[in-house]
mmCIF file as Biopython writes it, N, C-alpha, C and O atoms, coordinates in Angstrom:
data_model
#
loop_
_atom_site.group_PDB
_atom_site.id
_atom_site.type_symbol
_atom_site.label_atom_id
_atom_site.label_alt_id
_atom_site.label_comp_id
_atom_site.label_asym_id
_atom_site.label_entity_id
_atom_site.label_seq_id
_atom_site.pdbx_PDB_ins_code
_atom_site.Cartn_x
_atom_site.Cartn_y
_atom_site.Cartn_z
_atom_site.occupancy
_atom_site.B_iso_or_equiv
_atom_site.auth_seq_id
_atom_site.auth_asym_id
_atom_site.pdbx_PDB_model_num
ATOM 1   N N  . MET A ? 1  ? 8.534   -6.661  -34.278 1.0 0.0 1  A 1 
ATOM 2   C CA . MET A ? 1  ? 7.583   -5.972  -33.197 1.0 0.0 1  A 1 
ATOM 3   C C  . MET A ? 1  ? 8.515   -6.310  -32.034 1.0 0.0 1  A 1 
ATOM 4   O O  . MET A ? 1  ? 9.271   -7.243  -31.760 1.0 0.0 1  A 1 
ATOM 5   N N  . GLY A ? 2  ? 8.081   -4.963  -31.369 1.0 0.0 2  A 1 
ATOM 6   C CA . GLY A ? 2  ? 8.729   -4.495  -30.016 1.0 0.0 2  A 1 
ATOM 7   C C  . GLY A ? 2  ? 7.979   -5.381  -29.250 1.0 0.0 2  A 1 
ATOM 8   O O  . GLY A ? 2  ? 6.867   -5.374  -29.777 1.0 0.0 2  A 1 
ATOM 9   N N  . LYS A ? 3  ? 7.957   -6.624  -27.698 1.0 0.0 3  A 1 
ATOM 10  C CA . LYS A ? 3  ? 7.049   -5.686  -26.332 1.0 0.0 3  A 1 
ATOM 11  C C  . LYS A ? 3  ? 6.078   -4.840  -25.778 1.0 0.0 3  A 1 
ATOM 12  O O  . LYS A ? 3  ? 6.128   -3.830  -25.076 1.0 0.0 3  A 1 
ATOM 13  N N  . ASN A ? 4  ? 5.460   -5.303  -26.119 1.0 0.0 4  A 1 
ATOM 14  C CA . ASN A ? 4  ? 4.136   -3.952  -25.297 1.0 0.0 4  A 1 
ATOM 15  C C  . ASN A ? 4  ? 4.848   -3.630  -23.634 1.0 0.0 4  A 1 
ATOM 16  O O  . ASN A ? 4  ? 5.681   -4.319  -23.045 1.0 0.0 4  A 1 
ATOM 17  N N  . LYS A ? 5  ? 4.046   -2.077  -23.073 1.0 0.0 5  A 1 
ATOM 18  C CA . LYS A ? 5  ? 4.449   -1.682  -22.108 1.0 0.0 5  A 1 
ATOM 19  C C  . LYS A ? 5  ? 3.381   -2.688  -21.022 1.0 0.0 5  A 1 
ATOM 20  O O  . LYS A ? 5  ? 2.331   -3.277  -21.277 1.0 0.0 5  A 1 
ATOM 21  N N  . ILE A ? 6  ? 4.181   -2.572  -19.735 1.0 0.0 6  A 1 
ATOM 22  C CA . ILE A ? 6  ? 3.352   -3.087  -18.715 1.0 0.0 6  A 1 
ATOM 23  C C  . ILE A ? 6  ? 2.659   -1.901  -18.270 1.0 0.0 6  A 1 
ATOM 24  O O  . ILE A ? 6  ? 3.608   -1.328  -17.734 1.0 0.0 6  A 1 
ATOM 25  N N  . LYS A ? 7  ? 1.308   -0.845  -18.057 1.0 0.0 7  A 1 
ATOM 26  C CA . LYS A ? 7  ? 0.934   -0.203  -18.248 1.0 0.0 7  A 1 
ATOM 27  C C  . LYS A ? 7  ? 0.407   -0.314  -16.685 1.0 0.0 7  A 1 
ATOM 28  O O  . LYS A ? 7  ? -0.373  -1.197  -16.328 1.0 0.0 7  A 1 
ATOM 29  N N  . THR A ? 8  ? 1.097   1.009   -15.529 1.0 0.0 8  A 1 
ATOM 30  C CA . THR A ? 8  ? -0.175  1.068   -14.527 1.0 0.0 8  A 1 
ATOM 31  C C  . THR A ? 8  ? -0.704  1.213   -13.867 1.0 0.0 8  A 1 
ATOM 32  O O  . THR A ? 8  ? -0.958  2.374   -13.547 1.0 0.0 8  A 1 
ATOM 33  N N  . HIS A ? 9  ? -1.179  0.279   -13.279 1.0 0.0 9  A 1 
ATOM 34  C CA . HIS A ? 9  ? -2.559  -0.014  -12.128 1.0 0.0 9  A 1 
ATOM 35  C C  . HIS A ? 9  ? -3.165  1.429   -10.836 1.0 0.0 9  A 1 
ATOM 36  O O  . HIS A ? 9  ? -2.919  1.510   -9.633  1.0 0.0 9  A 1 
ATOM 37  N N  . LYS A ? 10 ? -4.121  2.521   -11.868 1.0 0.0 10 A 1 
ATOM 38  C CA . LYS A ? 10 ? -4.048  3.566   -11.236 1.0 0.0 10 A 1 
ATOM 39  C C  . LYS A ? 10 ? -4.608  2.795   -10.158 1.0 0.0 10 A 1 
ATOM 40  O O  . LYS A ? 10 ? -3.602  2.245   -9.710  1.0 0.0 10 A 1 
ATOM 41  N N  . GLY A ? 11 ? -5.761  2.334   -9.328  1.0 0.0 11 A 1 
ATOM 42  C CA . GLY A ? 11 ? -5.773  1.997   -7.895  1.0 0.0 11 A 1 
ATOM 43  C C  . GLY A ? 11 ? -4.877  2.063   -7.441  1.0 0.0 11 A 1 
ATOM 44  O O  . GLY A ? 11 ? -4.483  2.984   -6.726  1.0 0.0 11 A 1 
ATOM 45  N N  . THR A ? 12 ? -3.943  0.442   -7.944  1.0 0.0 12 A 1 
ATOM 46  C CA . THR A ? 12 ? -2.666  0.169   -7.199  1.0 0.0 12 A 1 
ATOM 47  C C  . THR A ? 12 ? -1.458  1.411   -6.571  1.0 0.0 12 A 1 
ATOM 48  O O  . THR A ? 12 ? -1.002  1.488   -5.431  1.0 0.0 12 A 1 
ATOM 49  N N  . LYS A ? 13 ? -1.179  2.264   -7.730  1.0 0.0 13 A 1 
ATOM 50  C CA . LYS A ? 13 ? -1.075  3.479   -7.301  1.0 0.0 13 A 1 
ATOM 51  C C  . LYS A ? 13 ? -1.314  3.982   -6.341  1.0 0.0 13 A 1 
ATOM 52  O O  . LYS A ? 13 ? -0.775  4.187   -5.254  1.0 0.0 13 A 1 
ATOM 53  N N  . LYS A ? 14 ? -2.498  4.249   -6.989  1.0 0.0 14 A 1 
ATOM 54  C CA . LYS A ? 14 ? -2.867  5.603   -5.457  1.0 0.0 14 A 1 
ATOM 55  C C  . LYS A ? 14 ? -3.406  4.777   -4.022  1.0 0.0 14 A 1 
ATOM 56  O O  . LYS A ? 14 ? -4.377  5.272   -3.449  1.0 0.0 14 A 1 
ATOM 57  N N  . VAL A ? 15 ? -2.658  3.275   -3.328  1.0 0.0 15 A 1 
ATOM 58  C CA . VAL A ? 15 ? -2.723  2.891   -2.404  1.0 0.0 15 A 1 
ATOM 59  C C  . VAL A ? 15 ? -1.301  2.828   -1.837  1.0 0.0 15 A 1 
ATOM 60  O O  . VAL A ? 15 ? -0.859  2.761   -0.690  1.0 0.0 15 A 1 
ATOM 61  N N  . LEU A ? 16 ? -0.575  2.885   -3.422  1.0 0.0 16 A 1 
ATOM 62  C CA . LEU A ? 16 ? 0.995   2.346   -1.626  1.0 0.0 16 A 1 
ATOM 63  C C  . LEU A ? 16 ? 1.586   3.275   -1.866  1.0 0.0 16 A 1 
ATOM 64  O O  . LEU A ? 16 ? 1.093   3.877   -2.820  1.0 0.0 16 A 1 
ATOM 65  N N  . ASN A ? 17 ? 2.628   3.827   -1.375  1.0 0.0 17 A 1 
ATOM 66  C CA . ASN A ? 17 ? 3.660   4.487   -1.371  1.0 0.0 17 A 1 
ATOM 67  C C  . ASN A ? 17 ? 5.447   4.133   -1.564  1.0 0.0 17 A 1 
ATOM 68  O O  . ASN A ? 17 ? 6.233   3.598   -0.782  1.0 0.0 17 A 1 
ATOM 69  N N  . ILE A ? 18 ? 5.667   4.762   -3.128  1.0 0.0 18 A 1 
ATOM 70  C CA . ILE A ? 18 ? 7.024   3.802   -3.159  1.0 0.0 18 A 1 
ATOM 71  C C  . ILE A ? 18 ? 8.378   5.248   -2.275  1.0 0.0 18 A 1 
ATOM 72  O O  . ILE A ? 18 ? 8.687   6.355   -2.715  1.0 0.0 18 A 1 
ATOM 73  N N  . ARG A ? 19 ? 8.796   4.608   -1.101  1.0 0.0 19 A 1 
ATOM 74  C CA . ARG A ? 19 ? 9.793   5.248   -0.585  1.0 0.0 19 A 1 
ATOM 75  C C  . ARG A ? 19 ? 11.285  5.929   -2.097  1.0 0.0 19 A 1 
ATOM 76  O O  . ARG A ? 19 ? 10.803  5.866   -3.228  1.0 0.0 19 A 1 
ATOM 77  N N  . GLN A ? 20 ? 12.320  6.299   -2.076  1.0 0.0 20 A 1 
ATOM 78  C CA . GLN A ? 20 ? 13.509  6.764   -2.199  1.0 0.0 20 A 1 
ATOM 79  C C  . GLN A ? 20 ? 14.365  4.936   -1.563  1.0 0.0 20 A 1 
ATOM 80  O O  . GLN A ? 20 ? 15.407  4.549   -1.034  1.0 0.0 20 A 1 
ATOM 81  N N  . SER A ? 21 ? 14.134  4.834   -1.656  1.0 0.0 21 A 1 
ATOM 82  C CA . SER A ? 21 ? 15.186  3.851   -0.820  1.0 0.0 21 A 1 
ATOM 83  C C  . SER A ? 21 ? 14.233  2.105   -1.572  1.0 0.0 21 A 1 
ATOM 84  O O  . SER A ? 21 ? 14.568  0.923   -1.497  1.0 0.0 21 A 1 
ATOM 85  N N  . GLY A ? 22 ? 13.308  2.625   -2.069  1.0 0.0 22 A 1 
ATOM 86  C CA . GLY A ? 22 ? 12.387  1.762   -3.371  1.0 0.0 22 A 1 
ATOM 87  C C  . GLY A ? 22 ? 11.638  0.873   -2.204  1.0 0.0 22 A 1 
ATOM 88  O O  . GLY A ? 22 ? 11.697  -0.075  -2.987  1.0 0.0 22 A 1 
ATOM 89  N N  . SER A ? 23 ? 11.070  0.378   -1.195  1.0 0.0 23 A 1 
ATOM 90  C CA . SER A ? 23 ? 10.598  0.483   -0.222  1.0 0.0 23 A 1 
ATOM 91  C C  . SER A ? 23 ? 9.460   0.328   -0.870  1.0 0.0 23 A 1 
ATOM 92  O O  . SER A ? 23 ? 9.399   0.852   -1.982  1.0 0.0 23 A 1 
ATOM 93  N N  . ILE A ? 24 ? 8.119   -0.514  -0.300  1.0 0.0 24 A 1 
ATOM 94  C CA . ILE A ? 24 ? 6.915   -0.130  -0.446  1.0 0.0 24 A 1 
ATOM 95  C C  . ILE A ? 24 ? 6.136   0.072   0.149   1.0 0.0 24 A 1 
ATOM 96  O O  . ILE A ? 24 ? 5.527   -0.931  0.523   1.0 0.0 24 A 1 
ATOM 97  N N  . THR A ? 25 ? 5.564   1.541   0.689   1.0 0.0 25 A 1 
ATOM 98  C CA . THR A ? 25 ? 4.575   1.258   2.474   1.0 0.0 25 A 1 
ATOM 99  C C  . THR A ? 25 ? 3.133   1.636   2.026   1.0 0.0 25 A 1 
ATOM 100 O O  . THR A ? 25 ? 3.048   2.624   1.297   1.0 0.0 25 A 1 
ATOM 101 N N  . LYS A ? 26 ? 1.831   0.893   2.411   1.0 0.0 26 A 1 
ATOM 102 C CA . LYS A ? 26 ? 0.718   0.956   2.568   1.0 0.0 26 A 1 
ATOM 103 C C  . LYS A ? 26 ? 0.145   0.932   3.524   1.0 0.0 26 A 1 
ATOM 104 O O  . LYS A ? 26 ? 0.416   0.213   4.486   1.0 0.0 26 A 1 
ATOM 105 N N  . LEU A ? 27 ? -1.073  1.987   3.416   1.0 0.0 27 A 1 
ATOM 106 C CA . LEU A ? 27 ? -1.947  2.133   4.897   1.0 0.0 27 A 1 
ATOM 107 C C  . LEU A ? 27 ? -2.342  0.554   5.784   1.0 0.0 27 A 1 
ATOM 108 O O  . LEU A ? 27 ? -2.163  -0.537  5.243   1.0 0.0 27 A 1 
ATOM 109 N N  . ASN A ? 28 ? -2.749  0.665   6.831   1.0 0.0 28 A 1 
ATOM 110 C CA . ASN A ? 28 ? -3.645  -0.466  7.684   1.0 0.0 28 A 1 
ATOM 111 C C  . ASN A ? 28 ? -4.749  -0.658  7.734   1.0 0.0 28 A 1 
ATOM 112 O O  . ASN A ? 28 ? -5.512  0.098   8.335   1.0 0.0 28 A 1 
ATOM 113 N N  . THR A ? 29 ? -5.037  -1.467  7.264   1.0 0.0 29 A 1 
ATOM 114 C CA . THR A ? 29 ? -6.595  -1.617  6.989   1.0 0.0 29 A 1 
ATOM 115 C C  . THR A ? 29 ? -7.858  -0.433  8.181   1.0 0.0 29 A 1 
ATOM 116 O O  . THR A ? 29 ? -7.446  0.727   8.206   1.0 0.0 29 A 1 
ATOM 117 N N  . GLY A ? 30 ? -8.748  -0.583  8.758   1.0 0.0 30 A 1 
ATOM 118 C CA . GLY A ? 30 ? -9.343  -0.592  9.908   1.0 0.0 30 A 1 
ATOM 119 C C  . GLY A ? 30 ? -9.723  0.322   9.845   1.0 0.0 30 A 1 
ATOM 120 O O  . GLY A ? 30 ? -10.829 0.120   10.346  1.0 0.0 30 A 1 
ATOM 121 N N  . ASN A ? 31 ? -9.685  2.019   9.426   1.0 0.0 31 A 1 
ATOM 122 C CA . ASN A ? 31 ? -9.388  3.430   9.820   1.0 0.0 31 A 1 
ATOM 123 C C  . ASN A ? 31 ? -10.958 4.452   8.721   1.0 0.0 31 A 1 
ATOM 124 O O  . ASN A ? 31 ? -11.463 5.568   8.594   1.0 0.0 31 A 1 
ATOM 125 N N  . ASN A ? 32 ? -11.031 3.501   8.385   1.0 0.0 32 A 1 
ATOM 126 C CA . ASN A ? 32 ? -11.547 4.549   7.562   1.0 0.0 32 A 1 
ATOM 127 C C  . ASN A ? 32 ? -13.327 4.906   8.540   1.0 0.0 32 A 1 
ATOM 128 O O  . ASN A ? 32 ? -13.929 5.978   8.588   1.0 0.0 32 A 1 
ATOM 129 N N  . HIS A ? 33 ? -13.720 3.576   9.175   1.0 0.0 33 A 1 
ATOM 130 C CA . HIS A ? 33 ? -15.240 4.117   8.959   1.0 0.0 33 A 1 
ATOM 131 C C  . HIS A ? 33 ? -15.946 3.534   10.725  1.0 0.0 33 A 1 
ATOM 132 O O  . HIS A ? 33 ? -16.024 2.315   10.878  1.0 0.0 33 A 1 
ATOM 133 N N  . MET A ? 34 ? -16.367 4.388   11.825  1.0 0.0 34 A 1 
ATOM 134 C CA . MET A ? 34 ? -16.719 2.821   12.136  1.0 0.0 34 A 1 
ATOM 135 C C  . MET A ? 34 ? -15.900 3.034   13.732  1.0 0.0 34 A 1 
ATOM 136 O O  . MET A ? 34 ? -16.131 2.497   14.815  1.0 0.0 34 A 1 
ATOM 137 N N  . THR A ? 35 ? -14.881 4.044   13.324  1.0 0.0 35 A 1 
ATOM 138 C CA . THR A ? 35 ? -13.970 4.796   14.014  1.0 0.0 35 A 1 
ATOM 139 C C  . THR A ? 35 ? -13.937 4.714   16.051  1.0 0.0 35 A 1 
ATOM 140 O O  . THR A ? 35 ? -12.887 4.500   16.657  1.0 0.0 35 A 1 
ATOM 141 N N  . GLY A ? 36 ? -15.205 4.919   16.712  1.0 0.0 36 A 1 
ATOM 142 C CA . GLY A ? 36 ? -16.764 5.700   17.789  1.0 0.0 36 A 1 
ATOM 143 C C  . GLY A ? 36 ? -15.957 4.630   18.064  1.0 0.0 36 A 1 
ATOM 144 O O  . GLY A ? 36 ? -14.860 4.853   18.576  1.0 0.0 36 A 1 
ATOM 145 N N  . LYS A ? 37 ? -16.280 3.565   17.832  1.0 0.0 37 A 1 
ATOM 146 C CA . LYS A ? 37 ? -16.376 2.124   18.360  1.0 0.0 37 A 1 
ATOM 147 C C  . LYS A ? 37 ? -14.750 1.152   19.065  1.0 0.0 37 A 1 
ATOM 148 O O  . LYS A ? 37 ? -14.676 0.289   19.940  1.0 0.0 37 A 1 
ATOM 149 N N  . LYS A ? 38 ? -13.416 1.953   18.000  1.0 0.0 38 A 1 
ATOM 150 C CA . LYS A ? 38 ? -12.606 1.683   18.805  1.0 0.0 38 A 1 
ATOM 151 C C  . LYS A ? 38 ? -11.899 2.158   19.679  1.0 0.0 38 A 1 
ATOM 152 O O  . LYS A ? 38 ? -12.186 3.212   20.246  1.0 0.0 38 A 1 
ATOM 153 N N  . THR A ? 39 ? -10.719 1.373   19.973  1.0 0.0 39 A 1 
ATOM 154 C CA . THR A ? 39 ? -10.033 1.767   20.936  1.0 0.0 39 A 1 
ATOM 155 C C  . THR A ? 39 ? -9.315  2.399   21.134  1.0 0.0 39 A 1 
ATOM 156 O O  . THR A ? 39 ? -8.350  1.762   20.710  1.0 0.0 39 A 1 
ATOM 157 N N  . PRO A ? 40 ? -8.723  3.785   21.697  1.0 0.0 40 A 1 
ATOM 158 C CA . PRO A ? 40 ? -7.704  4.796   21.055  1.0 0.0 40 A 1 
ATOM 159 C C  . PRO A ? 40 ? -6.459  4.144   20.232  1.0 0.0 40 A 1 
ATOM 160 O O  . PRO A ? 40 ? -5.989  4.416   19.127  1.0 0.0 40 A 1 
ATOM 161 N N  . ALA A ? 41 ? -5.982  2.801   21.594  1.0 0.0 41 A 1 
ATOM 162 C CA . ALA A ? 41 ? -5.095  2.507   20.663  1.0 0.0 41 A 1 
ATOM 163 C C  . ALA A ? 41 ? -5.418  1.861   19.572  1.0 0.0 41 A 1 
ATOM 164 O O  . ALA A ? 41 ? -4.430  1.926   18.840  1.0 0.0 41 A 1 
ATOM 165 N N  . GLN A ? 42 ? -6.623  1.016   18.827  1.0 0.0 42 A 1 
ATOM 166 C CA . GLN A ? 42 ? -6.653  0.392   18.054  1.0 0.0 42 A 1 
ATOM 167 C C  . GLN A ? 42 ? -6.346  1.306   16.773  1.0 0.0 42 A 1 
ATOM 168 O O  . GLN A ? 42 ? -5.676  0.832   15.855  1.0 0.0 42 A 1 
ATOM 169 N N  . SER A ? 43 ? -6.931  2.867   16.701  1.0 0.0 43 A 1 
ATOM 170 C CA . SER A ? 43 ? -6.950  3.626   15.475  1.0 0.0 43 A 1 
ATOM 171 C C  . SER A ? 43 ? -4.870  3.776   15.348  1.0 0.0 43 A 1 
ATOM 172 O O  . SER A ? 43 ? -4.160  3.724   14.344  1.0 0.0 43 A 1 
ATOM 173 N N  . LYS A ? 44 ? -4.477  3.968   16.862  1.0 0.0 44 A 1 
ATOM 174 C CA . LYS A ? 44 ? -3.341  4.833   16.708  1.0 0.0 44 A 1 
ATOM 175 C C  . LYS A ? 44 ? -2.557  3.297   15.141  1.0 0.0 44 A 1 
ATOM 176 O O  . LYS A ? 44 ? -2.278  3.565   13.972  1.0 0.0 44 A 1 
ATOM 177 N N  . LYS A ? 45 ? -2.477  2.229   15.670  1.0 0.0 45 A 1 
ATOM 178 C CA . LYS A ? 45 ? -2.840  1.211   15.354  1.0 0.0 45 A 1 
ATOM 179 C C  . LYS A ? 45 ? -3.098  0.932   13.862  1.0 0.0 45 A 1 
ATOM 180 O O  . LYS A ? 45 ? -2.457  0.137   13.175  1.0 0.0 45 A 1 
ATOM 181 N N  . ALA A ? 46 ? -4.168  1.730   13.444  1.0 0.0 46 A 1 
ATOM 182 C CA . ALA A ? 46 ? -4.844  1.198   12.129  1.0 0.0 46 A 1 
ATOM 183 C C  . ALA A ? 46 ? -4.191  3.089   11.754  1.0 0.0 46 A 1 
ATOM 184 O O  . ALA A ? 46 ? -4.176  3.578   10.624  1.0 0.0 46 A 1 
ATOM 185 N N  . GLY A ? 47 ? -3.958  3.451   12.398  1.0 0.0 47 A 1 
ATOM 186 C CA . GLY A ? 47 ? -3.355  4.831   11.250  1.0 0.0 47 A 1 
ATOM 187 C C  . GLY A ? 47 ? -1.722  4.279   10.452  1.0 0.0 47 A 1 
ATOM 188 O O  . GLY A ? 47 ? -1.317  3.979   9.329   1.0 0.0 47 A 1 
ATOM 189 N N  . ALA A ? 48 ? -1.428  4.342   11.223  1.0 0.0 48 A 1 
ATOM 190 C CA . ALA A ? 48 ? 0.045   3.393   11.011  1.0 0.0 48 A 1 
ATOM 191 C C  . ALA A ? 48 ? 0.478   3.206   9.435   1.0 0.0 48 A 1 
ATOM 192 O O  . ALA A ? 48 ? -0.066  3.647   8.422   1.0 0.0 48 A 1 
ATOM 193 N N  . LYS A ? 49 ? 1.176   2.722   9.531   1.0 0.0 49 A 1 
ATOM 194 C CA . LYS A ? 49 ? 1.578   2.480   7.273   1.0 0.0 49 A 1 
ATOM 195 C C  . LYS A ? 49 ? 2.906   1.222   7.630   1.0 0.0 49 A 1 
ATOM 196 O O  . LYS A ? 49 ? 4.009   1.495   8.104   1.0 0.0 49 A 1 
ATOM 197 N N  . SER A ? 50 ? 2.536   0.187   7.344   1.0 0.0 50 A 1 
ATOM 198 C CA . SER A ? 50 ? 3.045   -0.932  7.282   1.0 0.0 50 A 1 
ATOM 199 C C  . SER A ? 50 ? 4.045   -0.975  5.770   1.0 0.0 50 A 1 
ATOM 200 O O  . SER A ? 50 ? 3.991   -0.053  4.956   1.0 0.0 50 A 1 
ATOM 201 N N  . ASN A ? 51 ? 4.822   -2.044  5.603   1.0 0.0 51 A 1 
ATOM 202 C CA . ASN A ? 51 ? 6.045   -1.816  4.552   1.0 0.0 51 A 1 
ATOM 203 C C  . ASN A ? 51 ? 5.400   -3.070  4.003   1.0 0.0 51 A 1 
ATOM 204 O O  . ASN A ? 51 ? 4.492   -3.589  4.653   1.0 0.0 51 A 1 
ATOM 205 N N  . LEU A ? 52 ? 5.837   -3.646  2.747   1.0 0.0 52 A 1 
ATOM 206 C CA . LEU A ? 52 ? 5.214   -4.871  2.149   1.0 0.0 52 A 1 
ATOM 207 C C  . LEU A ? 52 ? 6.087   -5.830  2.412   1.0 0.0 52 A 1 
ATOM 208 O O  . LEU A ? 52 ? 7.128   -5.778  3.067   1.0 0.0 52 A 1 
ATOM 209 N N  . SER A ? 53 ? 5.643   -6.609  1.917   1.0 0.0 53 A 1 
ATOM 210 C CA . SER A ? 53 ? 6.123   -8.275  2.458   1.0 0.0 53 A 1 
ATOM 211 C C  . SER A ? 53 ? 7.720   -8.079  1.245   1.0 0.0 53 A 1 
ATOM 212 O O  . SER A ? 53 ? 7.670   -6.928  0.812   1.0 0.0 53 A 1 
ATOM 213 N N  . LYS A ? 54 ? 8.605   -8.605  0.831   1.0 0.0 54 A 1 
ATOM 214 C CA . LYS A ? 54 ? 9.100   -9.462  0.105   1.0 0.0 54 A 1 
ATOM 215 C C  . LYS A ? 54 ? 8.481   -10.153 -1.406  1.0 0.0 54 A 1 
ATOM 216 O O  . LYS A ? 54 ? 8.640   -10.297 -2.618  1.0 0.0 54 A 1 
ATOM 217 N N  . SER A ? 55 ? 8.023   -10.306 -0.738  1.0 0.0 55 A 1 
ATOM 218 C CA . SER A ? 55 ? 6.549   -11.510 -1.929  1.0 0.0 55 A 1 
ATOM 219 C C  . SER A ? 55 ? 5.832   -10.041 -2.954  1.0 0.0 55 A 1 
ATOM 220 O O  . SER A ? 55 ? 6.232   -9.474  -3.971  1.0 0.0 55 A 1 
ATOM 221 N N  . ASP A ? 56 ? 4.843   -9.887  -2.225  1.0 0.0 56 A 1 
ATOM 222 C CA . ASP A ? 56 ? 4.271   -8.649  -2.680  1.0 0.0 56 A 1 
ATOM 223 C C  . ASP A ? 56 ? 4.721   -7.720  -3.306  1.0 0.0 56 A 1 
ATOM 224 O O  . ASP A ? 56 ? 4.121   -7.101  -4.185  1.0 0.0 56 A 1 
ATOM 225 N N  . LEU A ? 57 ? 6.680   -7.375  -2.618  1.0 0.0 57 A 1 
ATOM 226 C CA . LEU A ? 57 ? 6.772   -6.237  -3.359  1.0 0.0 57 A 1 
ATOM 227 C C  . LEU A ? 57 ? 7.632   -6.225  -4.749  1.0 0.0 57 A 1 
ATOM 228 O O  . LEU A ? 57 ? 8.095   -5.227  -5.300  1.0 0.0 57 A 1 
ATOM 229 N N  . LYS A ? 58 ? 7.759   -7.988  -5.302  1.0 0.0 58 A 1 
ATOM 230 C CA . LYS A ? 58 ? 8.107   -8.379  -6.265  1.0 0.0 58 A 1 
ATOM 231 C C  . LYS A ? 58 ? 7.085   -8.718  -6.966  1.0 0.0 58 A 1 
ATOM 232 O O  . LYS A ? 58 ? 7.407   -9.266  -8.021  1.0 0.0 58 A 1 
ATOM 233 N N  . ARG A ? 59 ? 6.598   -8.669  -6.892  1.0 0.0 59 A 1 
ATOM 234 C CA . ARG A ? 59 ? 4.838   -9.265  -7.872  1.0 0.0 59 A 1 
ATOM 235 C C  . ARG A ? 59 ? 3.987   -7.855  -8.228  1.0 0.0 59 A 1 
ATOM 236 O O  . ARG A ? 59 ? 3.108   -7.771  -9.086  1.0 0.0 59 A 1 
ATOM 237 N N  . LEU A ? 60 ? 4.577   -6.512  -7.150  1.0 0.0 60 A 1 
ATOM 238 C CA . LEU A ? 60 ? 3.662   -5.442  -7.596  1.0 0.0 60 A 1 
ATOM 239 C C  . LEU A ? 60 ? 4.373   -4.074  -8.076  1.0 0.0 60 A 1 
ATOM 240 O O  . LEU A ? 60 ? 3.798   -2.989  -7.980  1.0 0.0 60 A 1 
ATOM 241 N N  . LYS A ? 61 ? 5.835   -4.239  -8.668  1.0 0.0 61 A 1 
ATOM 242 C CA . LYS A ? 61 ? 6.812   -3.647  -8.429  1.0 0.0 61 A 1 
ATOM 243 C C  . LYS A ? 61 ? 6.591   -3.282  -10.504 1.0 0.0 61 A 1 
ATOM 244 O O  . LYS A ? 61 ? 7.065   -2.191  -10.821 1.0 0.0 61 A 1 
ATOM 245 N N  . ASN A ? 62 ? 6.183   -3.810  -11.274 1.0 0.0 62 A 1 
ATOM 246 C CA . ASN A ? 62 ? 6.728   -4.042  -12.765 1.0 0.0 62 A 1 
ATOM 247 C C  . ASN A ? 62 ? 4.680   -3.299  -12.553 1.0 0.0 62 A 1 
ATOM 248 O O  . ASN A ? 62 ? 4.262   -3.056  -13.685 1.0 0.0 62 A 1 
ATOM 249 N N  . VAL A ? 63 ? 3.780   -3.036  -11.651 1.0 0.0 63 A 1 
ATOM 250 C CA . VAL A ? 63 ? 2.964   -2.533  -11.604 1.0 0.0 63 A 1 
ATOM 251 C C  . VAL A ? 63 ? 2.410   -1.238  -10.888 1.0 0.0 63 A 1 
ATOM 252 O O  . VAL A ? 63 ? 1.208   -1.029  -10.726 1.0 0.0 63 A 1 
ATOM 253 N N  . ILE A ? 64 ? 3.292   -0.499  -10.529 1.0 0.0 64 A 1 
ATOM 254 C CA . ILE A ? 64 ? 3.396   0.836   -10.063 1.0 0.0 64 A 1 
ATOM 255 C C  . ILE A ? 64 ? 4.397   1.804   -11.689 1.0 0.0 64 A 1 
ATOM 256 O O  . ILE A ? 64 ? 4.658   3.005   -11.626 1.0 0.0 64 A 1 
#
């Protein structure tokens, strides 16, 4: 018998974006609700994307 294939985790796939270079980006937290209290600088920073760390990249590459 052969090995079983690893299924794609759909929730993770919806949150993370894979670039053509192979790096994975994610949105920062704190951007969905109660943004009226936050300063424009906080909202702008939360709207930017950030890269995953190398350790998380290795762990999540097979899941997506």
